[in-house]
All heavy atoms as TSV, in Angstrom:
chain	resi	resn	atom	element	x	y	z
A	1	MET	N	N	146.230	41.012	253.969
A	1	MET	CA	C	144.962	41.029	253.226
A	1	MET	C	C	144.960	39.745	252.392
A	1	MET	O	O	145.831	39.525	251.579
A	1	MET	CB	C	144.833	42.293	252.442
A	1	MET	CG	C	143.501	42.471	251.817
A	1	MET	SD	S	143.245	43.959	250.831
A	1	MET	CE	C	144.004	45.312	251.673
A	2	ASP	N	N	143.835	39.033	252.402
A	2	ASP	CA	C	143.738	37.829	251.630
A	2	ASP	C	C	143.423	38.191	250.185
A	2	ASP	O	O	143.052	39.255	249.856
A	2	ASP	CB	C	142.626	36.890	252.207
A	2	ASP	CG	C	141.227	37.431	252.011
A	2	ASP	OD1	O	141.065	38.682	252.038
A	2	ASP	OD2	O	140.339	36.650	252.045
A	3	PRO	N	N	143.738	37.228	249.271
A	3	PRO	CA	C	143.612	37.520	247.803
A	3	PRO	C	C	142.228	37.926	247.363
A	3	PRO	O	O	142.118	38.801	246.462
A	3	PRO	CB	C	144.037	36.241	247.119
A	3	PRO	CG	C	144.764	35.456	248.176
A	3	PRO	CD	C	144.211	35.916	249.489
A	4	ARG	N	N	141.141	37.366	247.997
A	4	ARG	CA	C	139.841	37.775	247.591
A	4	ARG	C	C	139.480	39.171	247.890
A	4	ARG	O	O	138.891	39.863	247.107
A	4	ARG	CB	C	138.803	36.797	248.283
A	4	ARG	CG	C	138.793	35.412	247.704
A	4	ARG	CD	C	137.795	34.542	248.348
A	4	ARG	NE	N	136.429	35.176	248.185
A	4	ARG	CZ	C	135.343	34.589	248.458
A	4	ARG	NH1	N	135.380	33.399	249.030
A	4	ARG	NH2	N	134.156	35.141	248.186
A	5	THR	N	N	139.909	39.588	249.102
A	5	THR	CA	C	139.708	41.052	249.436
A	5	THR	C	C	140.510	41.975	248.544
A	5	THR	O	O	140.024	43.013	248.091
A	5	THR	CB	C	140.089	41.265	250.929
A	5	THR	OG1	O	139.332	40.318	251.713
A	5	THR	CG2	C	139.696	42.606	251.327
A	6	LYS	N	N	141.709	41.566	248.254
A	6	LYS	CA	C	142.603	42.328	247.385
A	6	LYS	C	C	142.000	42.536	245.984
A	6	LYS	O	O	141.941	43.544	245.390
A	6	LYS	CB	C	144.024	41.730	247.369
A	6	LYS	CG	C	145.059	42.535	246.741
A	6	LYS	CD	C	146.369	41.837	246.871
A	6	LYS	CE	C	147.497	42.698	246.415
A	6	LYS	NZ	N	148.757	42.043	246.565
A	7	ASN	N	N	141.527	41.404	245.525
A	7	ASN	CA	C	140.929	41.396	244.185
A	7	ASN	C	C	139.550	42.237	244.140
A	7	ASN	O	O	139.276	42.897	243.194
A	7	ASN	CB	C	140.608	39.991	243.622
A	7	ASN	CG	C	141.842	39.251	243.268
A	7	ASN	OD1	O	142.857	39.848	243.000
A	7	ASN	ND2	N	141.844	37.914	243.243
A	8	SER	N	N	138.854	42.129	245.244
A	8	SER	CA	C	137.634	42.955	245.313
A	8	SER	C	C	137.922	44.373	245.350
A	8	SER	O	O	137.215	45.194	244.693
A	8	SER	CB	C	136.785	42.536	246.569
A	8	SER	OG	O	136.392	41.220	246.485
A	9	VAL	N	N	138.982	44.807	246.071
A	9	VAL	CA	C	139.329	46.214	246.153
A	9	VAL	C	C	139.805	46.691	244.802
A	9	VAL	O	O	139.393	47.823	244.352
A	9	VAL	CB	C	140.480	46.462	247.233
A	9	VAL	CG1	C	140.974	47.783	247.110
A	9	VAL	CG2	C	139.807	46.178	248.622
A	10	LYS	N	N	140.550	45.866	244.087
A	10	LYS	CA	C	141.007	46.258	242.731
A	10	LYS	C	C	139.804	46.373	241.764
A	10	LYS	O	O	139.758	47.276	240.945
A	10	LYS	CB	C	142.013	45.196	242.184
A	10	LYS	CG	C	143.422	45.408	242.646
A	10	LYS	CD	C	144.413	44.787	241.806
A	10	LYS	CE	C	144.292	43.285	241.680
A	10	LYS	NZ	N	145.507	42.659	241.134
A	11	ASN	N	N	138.860	45.425	241.917
A	11	ASN	CA	C	137.626	45.424	241.103
A	11	ASN	C	C	136.826	46.746	241.283
A	11	ASN	O	O	136.381	47.316	240.328
A	11	ASN	CB	C	136.816	44.162	241.333
A	11	ASN	CG	C	135.732	44.020	240.350
A	11	ASN	OD1	O	135.740	44.636	239.307
A	11	ASN	ND2	N	134.729	43.214	240.759
A	12	VAL	N	N	136.650	47.107	242.498
A	12	VAL	CA	C	135.906	48.284	242.856
A	12	VAL	C	C	136.600	49.510	242.327
A	12	VAL	O	O	136.002	50.389	241.695
A	12	VAL	CB	C	135.667	48.448	244.395
A	12	VAL	CG1	C	135.177	49.867	244.695
A	12	VAL	CG2	C	134.655	47.368	244.787
A	13	PHE	N	N	137.952	49.574	242.511
A	13	PHE	CA	C	138.724	50.686	242.014
A	13	PHE	C	C	138.597	50.816	240.511
A	13	PHE	O	O	138.322	51.961	240.017
A	13	PHE	CB	C	140.129	50.511	242.407
A	13	PHE	CG	C	141.069	51.588	241.823
A	13	PHE	CD1	C	141.045	52.966	242.310
A	13	PHE	CD2	C	141.934	51.284	240.754
A	13	PHE	CE1	C	141.849	53.862	241.735
A	13	PHE	CE2	C	142.771	52.284	240.177
A	13	PHE	CZ	C	142.751	53.593	240.652
A	14	PHE	N	N	138.825	49.743	239.806
A	14	PHE	CA	C	138.819	49.854	238.280
A	14	PHE	C	C	137.340	50.098	237.781
A	14	PHE	O	O	137.139	50.702	236.722
A	14	PHE	CB	C	139.393	48.664	237.653
A	14	PHE	CG	C	140.905	48.692	237.707
A	14	PHE	CD1	C	141.615	47.760	238.516
A	14	PHE	CD2	C	141.614	49.620	237.004
A	14	PHE	CE1	C	142.952	47.829	238.553
A	14	PHE	CE2	C	142.987	49.696	237.083
A	14	PHE	CZ	C	143.662	48.857	237.837
A	15	SER	N	N	136.362	49.610	238.474
A	15	SER	CA	C	134.993	49.820	238.131
A	15	SER	C	C	134.710	51.316	238.254
A	15	SER	O	O	134.043	51.924	237.362
A	15	SER	CB	C	134.097	49.065	239.017
A	15	SER	OG	O	132.726	49.371	238.831
A	16	GLU	N	N	135.046	51.949	239.343
A	16	GLU	CA	C	134.875	53.448	239.507
A	16	GLU	C	C	135.671	54.159	238.515
A	16	GLU	O	O	135.133	55.184	237.997
A	16	GLU	CB	C	135.240	53.759	240.975
A	16	GLU	CG	C	134.317	53.259	242.031
A	16	GLU	CD	C	132.928	53.804	241.994
A	16	GLU	OE1	O	132.773	54.983	241.632
A	16	GLU	OE2	O	132.005	53.026	242.200
A	17	LEU	N	N	136.876	53.795	238.265
A	17	LEU	CA	C	137.652	54.527	237.235
A	17	LEU	C	C	137.023	54.387	235.856
A	17	LEU	O	O	136.929	55.397	235.115
A	17	LEU	CB	C	139.115	53.836	237.166
A	17	LEU	CG	C	140.099	54.521	236.323
A	17	LEU	CD1	C	140.446	55.919	236.806
A	17	LEU	CD2	C	141.331	53.666	236.178
A	18	SER	N	N	136.486	53.221	235.509
A	18	SER	CA	C	135.812	53.038	234.259
A	18	SER	C	C	134.507	53.924	234.194
A	18	SER	O	O	134.270	54.539	233.154
A	18	SER	CB	C	135.438	51.607	234.085
A	18	SER	OG	O	134.594	51.446	232.924
A	19	TYR	N	N	133.780	54.020	235.254
A	19	TYR	CA	C	132.597	54.813	235.312
A	19	TYR	C	C	132.966	56.292	235.157
A	19	TYR	O	O	132.285	57.007	234.381
A	19	TYR	CB	C	131.887	54.619	236.613
A	19	TYR	CG	C	130.595	55.439	236.735
A	19	TYR	CD1	C	129.426	55.062	236.033
A	19	TYR	CD2	C	130.558	56.528	237.553
A	19	TYR	CE1	C	128.278	55.818	236.131
A	19	TYR	CE2	C	129.436	57.290	237.625
A	19	TYR	CZ	C	128.295	56.928	236.928
A	19	TYR	OH	O	127.167	57.676	237.046
A	20	ALA	N	N	133.943	56.724	235.791
A	20	ALA	CA	C	134.376	58.148	235.678
A	20	ALA	C	C	134.850	58.484	234.263
A	20	ALA	O	O	134.535	59.498	233.790
A	20	ALA	CB	C	135.522	58.440	236.714
A	21	ALA	N	N	135.623	57.529	233.668
A	21	ALA	CA	C	136.114	57.803	232.315
A	21	ALA	C	C	134.885	57.863	231.358
A	21	ALA	O	O	134.914	58.702	230.444
A	21	ALA	CB	C	137.069	56.665	231.912
A	22	THR	N	N	133.927	56.964	231.493
A	22	THR	CA	C	132.748	56.948	230.664
A	22	THR	C	C	131.989	58.259	230.792
A	22	THR	O	O	131.490	58.865	229.848
A	22	THR	CB	C	131.822	55.773	230.985
A	22	THR	OG1	O	132.607	54.575	230.795
A	22	THR	CG2	C	130.611	55.740	230.125
A	23	LEU	N	N	131.873	58.665	232.078
A	23	LEU	CA	C	131.126	59.992	232.295
A	23	LEU	C	C	131.875	61.154	231.697
A	23	LEU	O	O	131.175	62.022	231.022
A	23	LEU	CB	C	131.051	60.184	233.883
A	23	LEU	CG	C	130.025	61.242	234.298
A	23	LEU	CD1	C	128.625	60.862	233.931
A	23	LEU	CD2	C	130.180	61.396	235.808
A	24	ILE	N	N	133.152	61.205	231.782
A	24	ILE	CA	C	133.916	62.369	231.172
A	24	ILE	C	C	133.803	62.272	229.680
A	24	ILE	O	O	133.617	63.348	228.947
A	24	ILE	CB	C	135.408	62.266	231.610
A	24	ILE	CG1	C	135.456	62.638	233.104
A	24	ILE	CG2	C	136.264	63.194	230.823
A	24	ILE	CD1	C	136.800	62.436	233.797
A	25	LEU	N	N	133.914	61.065	229.026
A	25	LEU	CA	C	133.863	60.966	227.597
A	25	LEU	C	C	132.452	61.296	227.111
A	25	LEU	O	O	132.302	61.928	225.992
A	25	LEU	CB	C	134.230	59.521	227.197
A	25	LEU	CG	C	135.735	59.287	227.354
A	25	LEU	CD1	C	136.017	57.792	226.911
A	25	LEU	CD2	C	136.521	60.167	226.378
A	26	GLN	N	N	131.382	60.953	227.841
A	26	GLN	CA	C	130.077	61.329	227.438
A	26	GLN	C	C	129.887	62.827	227.494
A	26	GLN	O	O	129.228	63.460	226.624
A	26	GLN	CB	C	129.001	60.695	228.305
A	26	GLN	CG	C	128.826	59.214	228.071
A	26	GLN	CD	C	127.773	58.580	229.057
A	26	GLN	OE1	O	127.471	59.229	230.104
A	26	GLN	NE2	N	127.330	57.434	228.744
A	27	PHE	N	N	130.386	63.479	228.496
A	27	PHE	CA	C	130.375	64.914	228.588
A	27	PHE	C	C	131.086	65.630	227.464
A	27	PHE	O	O	130.631	66.578	226.872
A	27	PHE	CB	C	130.983	65.417	229.934
A	27	PHE	CG	C	130.901	66.830	230.123
A	27	PHE	CD1	C	129.728	67.506	230.413
A	27	PHE	CD2	C	132.077	67.605	230.000
A	27	PHE	CE1	C	129.706	68.853	230.592
A	27	PHE	CE2	C	132.035	68.992	230.197
A	27	PHE	CZ	C	130.859	69.593	230.456
A	28	ALA	N	N	132.284	65.059	227.134
A	28	ALA	CA	C	133.083	65.612	226.008
A	28	ALA	C	C	132.339	65.412	224.652
A	28	ALA	O	O	132.287	66.346	223.859
A	28	ALA	CB	C	134.488	64.982	225.936
A	29	ASN	N	N	131.705	64.288	224.495
A	29	ASN	CA	C	130.976	64.064	223.320
A	29	ASN	C	C	129.757	64.963	223.192
A	29	ASN	O	O	129.507	65.571	222.080
A	29	ASN	CB	C	130.413	62.571	223.262
A	29	ASN	CG	C	129.763	62.212	222.039
A	29	ASN	OD1	O	129.953	62.799	221.012
A	29	ASN	ND2	N	128.985	61.178	222.071
A	30	ARG	N	N	129.054	65.159	224.216
A	30	ARG	CA	C	127.924	66.069	224.279
A	30	ARG	C	C	128.350	67.507	224.005
A	30	ARG	O	O	127.722	68.245	223.254
A	30	ARG	CB	C	127.131	65.944	225.596
A	30	ARG	CG	C	125.975	66.790	225.779
A	30	ARG	CD	C	124.830	66.451	224.818
A	30	ARG	NE	N	124.379	65.083	225.055
A	30	ARG	CZ	C	123.145	64.750	225.001
A	30	ARG	NH1	N	122.205	65.619	224.740
A	30	ARG	NH2	N	122.794	63.449	225.199
A	31	SER	N	N	129.446	67.944	224.623
A	31	SER	CA	C	129.969	69.270	224.416
A	31	SER	C	C	130.377	69.514	222.984
A	31	SER	O	O	130.138	70.528	222.415
A	31	SER	CB	C	131.193	69.469	225.345
A	31	SER	OG	O	130.804	69.449	226.661
A	32	PHE	N	N	130.997	68.486	222.355
A	32	PHE	CA	C	131.427	68.554	220.932
A	32	PHE	C	C	130.101	68.794	220.123
A	32	PHE	O	O	130.113	69.651	219.265
A	32	PHE	CB	C	132.203	67.341	220.507
A	32	PHE	CG	C	132.471	67.326	219.040
A	32	PHE	CD1	C	133.524	68.067	218.529
A	32	PHE	CD2	C	131.705	66.561	218.253
A	32	PHE	CE1	C	133.741	68.071	217.187
A	32	PHE	CE2	C	131.959	66.462	216.879
A	32	PHE	CZ	C	133.019	67.252	216.326
A	33	PHE	N	N	129.103	67.968	220.312
A	33	PHE	CA	C	127.893	68.096	219.541
A	33	PHE	C	C	127.233	69.429	219.721
A	33	PHE	O	O	126.706	70.063	218.790
A	33	PHE	CB	C	126.855	66.969	219.837
A	33	PHE	CG	C	127.094	65.740	219.097
A	33	PHE	CD1	C	127.936	64.736	219.477
A	33	PHE	CD2	C	126.409	65.502	217.864
A	33	PHE	CE1	C	128.180	63.573	218.736
A	33	PHE	CE2	C	126.627	64.428	217.075
A	33	PHE	CZ	C	127.457	63.461	217.531
A	34	ILE	N	N	127.233	69.944	220.939
A	34	ILE	CA	C	126.562	71.236	221.178
A	34	ILE	C	C	127.308	72.365	220.559
A	34	ILE	O	O	126.760	73.276	219.890
A	34	ILE	CB	C	126.408	71.454	222.656
A	34	ILE	CG1	C	125.436	70.510	223.254
A	34	ILE	CG2	C	126.032	72.899	222.984
A	34	ILE	CD1	C	125.236	70.507	224.760
A	35	ARG	N	N	128.683	72.365	220.630
A	35	ARG	CA	C	129.423	73.520	220.145
A	35	ARG	C	C	129.628	73.557	218.584
A	35	ARG	O	O	129.610	74.543	217.993
A	35	ARG	CB	C	130.826	73.484	220.779
A	35	ARG	CG	C	130.745	73.852	222.230
A	35	ARG	CD	C	132.133	73.888	222.805
A	35	ARG	NE	N	131.988	74.031	224.264
A	35	ARG	CZ	C	132.905	74.500	225.031
A	35	ARG	NH1	N	134.024	74.848	224.490
A	35	ARG	NH2	N	132.739	74.619	226.303
A	36	PHE	N	N	129.788	72.344	218.001
A	36	PHE	CA	C	130.259	72.387	216.624
A	36	PHE	C	C	129.192	71.872	215.568
A	36	PHE	O	O	129.393	72.034	214.412
A	36	PHE	CB	C	131.534	71.506	216.446
A	36	PHE	CG	C	132.720	72.080	217.270
A	36	PHE	CD1	C	133.165	71.352	218.342
A	36	PHE	CD2	C	133.263	73.276	216.926
A	36	PHE	CE1	C	134.167	71.907	219.084
A	36	PHE	CE2	C	134.247	73.773	217.731
A	36	PHE	CZ	C	134.808	73.086	218.798
A	37	LEU	N	N	128.176	71.216	216.031
A	37	LEU	CA	C	127.162	70.653	215.145
A	37	LEU	C	C	125.779	71.213	215.390
A	37	LEU	O	O	125.517	71.681	216.516
A	37	LEU	CB	C	127.175	69.090	215.296
A	37	LEU	CG	C	128.525	68.416	214.933
A	37	LEU	CD1	C	128.406	66.931	215.233
A	37	LEU	CD2	C	128.859	68.634	213.397
A	38	PRO	N	N	124.948	71.191	214.409
A	38	PRO	CA	C	123.610	71.733	214.649
A	38	PRO	C	C	122.763	70.867	215.564
A	38	PRO	O	O	123.180	69.708	215.914
A	38	PRO	CB	C	122.981	71.697	213.165
A	38	PRO	CG	C	124.042	71.290	212.246
A	38	PRO	CD	C	125.182	70.855	213.004
A	39	GLU	N	N	121.661	71.396	216.025
A	39	GLU	CA	C	120.748	70.727	216.967
A	39	GLU	C	C	120.274	69.428	216.460
A	39	GLU	O	O	120.081	68.435	217.218
A	39	GLU	CB	C	119.598	71.603	217.415
A	39	GLU	CG	C	120.001	72.765	218.259
A	39	GLU	CD	C	118.795	73.571	218.642
A	39	GLU	OE1	O	117.626	73.178	218.349
A	39	GLU	OE2	O	118.974	74.692	219.146
A	40	GLU	N	N	120.039	69.290	215.114
A	40	GLU	CA	C	119.561	68.081	214.585
A	40	GLU	C	C	120.369	66.881	214.841
A	40	GLU	O	O	119.951	65.800	215.162
A	40	GLU	CB	C	119.304	68.223	213.074
A	40	GLU	CG	C	118.179	69.163	212.651
A	40	GLU	CD	C	118.671	70.617	212.710
A	40	GLU	OE1	O	119.884	70.845	212.657
A	40	GLU	OE2	O	117.850	71.501	212.741
A	41	TYR	N	N	121.726	67.103	214.715
A	41	TYR	CA	C	122.711	65.990	214.988
A	41	TYR	C	C	122.657	65.638	216.461
A	41	TYR	O	O	122.819	64.420	216.761
A	41	TYR	CB	C	124.060	66.380	214.573
A	41	TYR	CG	C	124.233	66.485	213.022
A	41	TYR	CD1	C	124.782	67.634	212.473
A	41	TYR	CD2	C	123.942	65.386	212.208
A	41	TYR	CE1	C	124.858	67.694	211.109
A	41	TYR	CE2	C	124.096	65.422	210.870
A	41	TYR	CZ	C	124.536	66.637	210.340
A	41	TYR	OH	O	124.727	66.722	208.955
A	42	LEU	N	N	122.495	66.520	217.304
A	42	LEU	CA	C	122.439	66.285	218.784
A	42	LEU	C	C	121.195	65.376	219.124
A	42	LEU	O	O	121.297	64.396	219.800
A	42	LEU	CB	C	122.439	67.576	219.562
A	42	LEU	CG	C	122.329	67.358	221.061
A	42	LEU	CD1	C	123.593	66.639	221.558
A	42	LEU	CD2	C	122.191	68.737	221.771
A	43	SER	N	N	120.105	65.779	218.453
A	43	SER	CA	C	118.866	64.990	218.765
A	43	SER	C	C	119.004	63.597	218.134
A	43	SER	O	O	118.496	62.624	218.695
A	43	SER	CB	C	117.619	65.694	218.311
A	43	SER	OG	O	117.713	65.944	216.905
A	44	LEU	N	N	119.519	63.466	216.933
A	44	LEU	CA	C	119.761	62.152	216.309
A	44	LEU	C	C	120.737	61.357	217.109
A	44	LEU	O	O	120.465	60.104	217.217
A	44	LEU	CB	C	120.233	62.323	214.840
A	44	LEU	CG	C	119.201	62.778	213.825
A	44	LEU	CD1	C	119.877	63.009	212.500
A	44	LEU	CD2	C	118.031	61.712	213.703
A	45	ASN	N	N	121.760	61.923	217.586
A	45	ASN	CA	C	122.642	61.195	218.465
A	45	ASN	C	C	121.959	60.603	219.739
A	45	ASN	O	O	122.110	59.485	219.986
A	45	ASN	CB	C	123.865	62.024	218.869
A	45	ASN	CG	C	124.866	61.354	219.738
A	45	ASN	OD1	O	125.144	60.169	219.483
A	45	ASN	ND2	N	125.391	62.030	220.647
A	46	GLY	N	N	121.095	61.416	220.340
A	46	GLY	CA	C	120.371	60.967	221.512
A	46	GLY	C	C	119.431	59.824	221.156
A	46	GLY	O	O	119.251	58.894	221.807
A	47	LEU	N	N	118.718	60.032	220.017
A	47	LEU	CA	C	117.781	59.004	219.612
A	47	LEU	C	C	118.426	57.684	219.336
A	47	LEU	O	O	118.031	56.636	219.832
A	47	LEU	CB	C	117.112	59.488	218.281
A	47	LEU	CG	C	116.182	58.452	217.573
A	47	LEU	CD1	C	114.925	58.249	218.467
A	47	LEU	CD2	C	115.779	58.955	216.223
A	48	PHE	N	N	119.510	57.699	218.550
A	48	PHE	CA	C	120.229	56.405	218.251
A	48	PHE	C	C	120.885	55.821	219.535
A	48	PHE	O	O	120.887	54.584	219.614
A	48	PHE	CB	C	121.194	56.605	217.175
A	48	PHE	CG	C	120.637	56.877	215.815
A	48	PHE	CD1	C	120.995	57.944	214.986
A	48	PHE	CD2	C	119.537	56.077	215.340
A	48	PHE	CE1	C	120.418	58.105	213.730
A	48	PHE	CE2	C	118.916	56.243	214.137
A	48	PHE	CZ	C	119.331	57.327	213.357
A	49	SER	N	N	121.297	56.691	220.435
A	49	SER	CA	C	121.933	56.167	221.653
A	49	SER	C	C	120.819	55.427	222.463
A	49	SER	O	O	121.047	54.355	223.073
A	49	SER	CB	C	122.491	57.248	222.490
A	49	SER	OG	O	123.613	57.764	221.811
A	50	ASN	N	N	119.613	56.027	222.585
A	50	ASN	CA	C	118.547	55.411	223.270
A	50	ASN	C	C	118.044	54.155	222.610
A	50	ASN	O	O	117.762	53.147	223.309
A	50	ASN	CB	C	117.355	56.433	223.434
A	50	ASN	CG	C	117.589	57.566	224.364
A	50	ASN	OD1	O	118.509	57.452	225.243
A	50	ASN	ND2	N	116.861	58.604	224.191
A	51	ILE	N	N	118.027	54.111	221.307
A	51	ILE	CA	C	117.590	52.912	220.594
A	51	ILE	C	C	118.608	51.809	220.874
A	51	ILE	O	O	118.224	50.630	221.112
A	51	ILE	CB	C	117.424	53.218	219.043
A	51	ILE	CG1	C	116.198	54.046	218.873
A	51	ILE	CG2	C	117.354	51.859	218.339
A	51	ILE	CD1	C	116.056	54.514	217.366
A	52	LEU	N	N	119.906	52.110	220.755
A	52	LEU	CA	C	120.934	51.081	220.998
A	52	LEU	C	C	120.916	50.571	222.420
A	52	LEU	O	O	121.083	49.367	222.690
A	52	LEU	CB	C	122.339	51.631	220.630
A	52	LEU	CG	C	122.552	51.685	219.161
A	52	LEU	CD1	C	123.958	52.383	218.898
A	52	LEU	CD2	C	122.595	50.340	218.459
A	53	SER	N	N	120.725	51.405	223.359
A	53	SER	CA	C	120.634	50.954	224.722
A	53	SER	C	C	119.401	50.103	224.990
A	53	SER	O	O	119.475	49.052	225.696
A	53	SER	CB	C	120.691	52.144	225.727
A	53	SER	OG	O	119.494	52.893	225.603
A	54	PHE	N	N	118.249	50.467	224.366
A	54	PHE	CA	C	117.080	49.691	224.520
A	54	PHE	C	C	117.347	48.300	223.860
A	54	PHE	O	O	116.947	47.309	224.433
A	54	PHE	CB	C	115.855	50.384	223.847
A	54	PHE	CG	C	114.623	49.569	223.801
A	54	PHE	CD1	C	113.926	49.397	224.966
A	54	PHE	CD2	C	114.219	48.956	222.668
A	54	PHE	CE1	C	112.768	48.644	224.965
A	54	PHE	CE2	C	113.119	48.231	222.630
A	54	PHE	CZ	C	112.340	47.972	223.792
A	55	LEU	N	N	117.893	48.244	222.694
A	55	LEU	CA	C	118.186	46.959	222.069
A	55	LEU	C	C	119.100	46.111	222.813
A	55	LEU	O	O	118.937	44.867	222.942
A	55	LEU	CB	C	118.676	47.162	220.583
A	55	LEU	CG	C	117.654	47.670	219.594
A	55	LEU	CD1	C	118.313	48.001	218.299
A	55	LEU	CD2	C	116.508	46.753	219.461
A	56	SER	N	N	120.109	46.718	223.442
A	56	SER	CA	C	121.011	45.925	224.236
A	56	SER	C	C	120.372	45.343	225.426
A	56	SER	O	O	120.617	44.193	225.812
A	56	SER	CB	C	122.255	46.683	224.602
A	56	SER	OG	O	122.010	47.615	225.611
A	57	ILE	N	N	119.476	46.128	226.087
A	57	ILE	CA	C	118.767	45.637	227.235
A	57	ILE	C	C	117.800	44.481	226.748
A	57	ILE	O	O	117.649	43.458	227.428
A	57	ILE	CB	C	117.985	46.765	227.972
A	57	ILE	CG1	C	118.956	47.651	228.667
A	57	ILE	CG2	C	117.021	46.209	228.929
A	57	ILE	CD1	C	118.368	48.911	229.230
A	58	ASP	N	N	117.160	44.704	225.646
A	58	ASP	CA	C	116.163	43.727	225.099
A	58	ASP	C	C	116.920	42.432	224.720
A	58	ASP	O	O	116.482	41.354	225.076
A	58	ASP	CB	C	115.499	44.319	223.947
A	58	ASP	CG	C	114.436	43.360	223.394
A	58	ASP	OD1	O	113.688	42.799	224.290
A	58	ASP	OD2	O	114.262	43.230	222.178
A	59	PHE	N	N	118.074	42.581	224.073
A	59	PHE	CA	C	118.812	41.407	223.664
A	59	PHE	C	C	119.369	40.660	224.933
A	59	PHE	O	O	119.427	39.387	224.928
A	59	PHE	CB	C	119.950	41.811	222.802
A	59	PHE	CG	C	120.728	40.640	222.263
A	59	PHE	CD1	C	120.258	39.750	221.368
A	59	PHE	CD2	C	122.075	40.422	222.705
A	59	PHE	CE1	C	120.911	38.692	220.909
A	59	PHE	CE2	C	122.745	39.326	222.273
A	59	PHE	CZ	C	122.192	38.438	221.384
A	60	MET	N	N	119.768	41.363	225.918
A	60	MET	CA	C	120.264	40.744	227.159
A	60	MET	C	C	119.211	39.838	227.741
A	60	MET	O	O	119.440	38.756	228.187
A	60	MET	CB	C	120.708	41.785	228.142
A	60	MET	CG	C	121.481	41.279	229.332
A	60	MET	SD	S	122.269	42.565	230.294
A	60	MET	CE	C	120.798	43.506	230.767
A	61	GLY	N	N	117.969	40.323	227.790
A	61	GLY	CA	C	116.842	39.488	228.357
A	61	GLY	C	C	116.608	38.267	227.438
A	61	GLY	O	O	116.295	37.227	227.907
A	62	PHE	N	N	116.668	38.513	226.182
A	62	PHE	CA	C	116.406	37.418	225.194
A	62	PHE	C	C	117.474	36.296	225.402
A	62	PHE	O	O	117.239	35.148	225.409
A	62	PHE	CB	C	116.351	37.886	223.755
A	62	PHE	CG	C	116.213	36.809	222.743
A	62	PHE	CD1	C	114.994	36.172	222.624
A	62	PHE	CD2	C	117.261	36.390	221.968
A	62	PHE	CE1	C	114.803	35.145	221.690
A	62	PHE	CE2	C	117.061	35.386	221.009
A	62	PHE	CZ	C	115.870	34.783	220.909
A	63	GLY	N	N	118.788	36.730	225.526
A	63	GLY	CA	C	119.827	35.762	225.690
A	63	GLY	C	C	119.659	34.953	226.977
A	63	GLY	O	O	119.939	33.736	227.019
A	64	PHE	N	N	119.215	35.626	228.013
A	64	PHE	CA	C	118.946	34.947	229.259
A	64	PHE	C	C	117.819	33.903	229.109
A	64	PHE	O	O	117.969	32.790	229.586
A	64	PHE	CB	C	118.640	35.881	230.419
A	64	PHE	CG	C	118.375	35.206	231.765
A	64	PHE	CD1	C	119.385	34.680	232.418
A	64	PHE	CD2	C	117.066	35.089	232.183
A	64	PHE	CE1	C	119.174	33.988	233.656
A	64	PHE	CE2	C	116.852	34.455	233.453
A	64	PHE	CZ	C	117.885	33.872	234.151
A	65	ALA	N	N	116.828	34.278	228.378
A	65	ALA	CA	C	115.653	33.361	228.221
A	65	ALA	C	C	116.090	32.188	227.400
A	65	ALA	O	O	115.695	30.983	227.697
A	65	ALA	CB	C	114.509	34.089	227.530
A	66	VAL	N	N	116.937	32.333	226.400
A	66	VAL	CA	C	117.362	31.245	225.520
A	66	VAL	C	C	118.270	30.329	226.402
A	66	VAL	O	O	118.191	29.133	226.352
A	66	VAL	CB	C	118.177	31.822	224.277
A	66	VAL	CG1	C	118.886	30.629	223.611
A	66	VAL	CG2	C	117.154	32.429	223.360
A	67	TYR	N	N	119.140	30.928	227.174
A	67	TYR	CA	C	119.998	30.114	228.067
A	67	TYR	C	C	119.225	29.332	229.025
A	67	TYR	O	O	119.497	28.131	229.328
A	67	TYR	CB	C	121.005	31.069	228.738
A	67	TYR	CG	C	121.913	30.380	229.668
A	67	TYR	CD1	C	122.944	29.505	229.269
A	67	TYR	CD2	C	121.690	30.462	231.059
A	67	TYR	CE1	C	123.778	28.902	230.170
A	67	TYR	CE2	C	122.547	29.723	231.982
A	67	TYR	CZ	C	123.546	28.954	231.496
A	67	TYR	OH	O	124.370	28.313	232.282
A	68	PHE	N	N	118.213	29.925	229.595
A	68	PHE	CA	C	117.394	29.289	230.683
A	68	PHE	C	C	116.544	28.171	230.075
A	68	PHE	O	O	116.316	27.168	230.673
A	68	PHE	CB	C	116.402	30.290	231.273
A	68	PHE	CG	C	115.657	29.789	232.445
A	68	PHE	CD1	C	116.336	29.540	233.633
A	68	PHE	CD2	C	114.320	29.454	232.329
A	68	PHE	CE1	C	115.649	28.985	234.753
A	68	PHE	CE2	C	113.665	28.982	233.401
A	68	PHE	CZ	C	114.294	28.801	234.619
A	69	ASP	N	N	116.142	28.288	228.794
A	69	ASP	CA	C	115.280	27.289	228.182
A	69	ASP	C	C	116.044	26.004	227.901
A	69	ASP	O	O	115.469	24.979	227.828
A	69	ASP	CB	C	114.766	27.878	226.850
A	69	ASP	CG	C	113.661	26.965	226.259
A	69	ASP	OD1	O	112.864	26.381	226.987
A	69	ASP	OD2	O	113.632	26.868	225.046
A	70	LYS	N	N	117.385	26.121	227.632
A	70	LYS	CA	C	118.175	24.858	227.229
A	70	LYS	C	C	118.222	24.017	228.402
A	70	LYS	O	O	118.218	23.305	229.102
A	70	LYS	CB	C	119.538	25.313	226.888
A	70	LYS	CG	C	119.571	26.035	225.522
A	70	LYS	CD	C	120.986	26.247	225.156
A	70	LYS	CE	C	121.052	26.982	223.787
A	70	LYS	NZ	N	122.399	27.242	223.386
């Protein structure tokens, strides 16, 4: 197997492993909020998570526009 194929297979494996770990940690986080904290904290957690993801997507587009303009 040539090095590019080998590196691609490793990349796919670790990408899937990272996705699975993120999914499990999100589930554990949500379960913790549901079992031990009131509903208000759960909704605030969701709100701030959505705001942060929106800002990261927005900033990513802005960074590309600045890079493209130079």
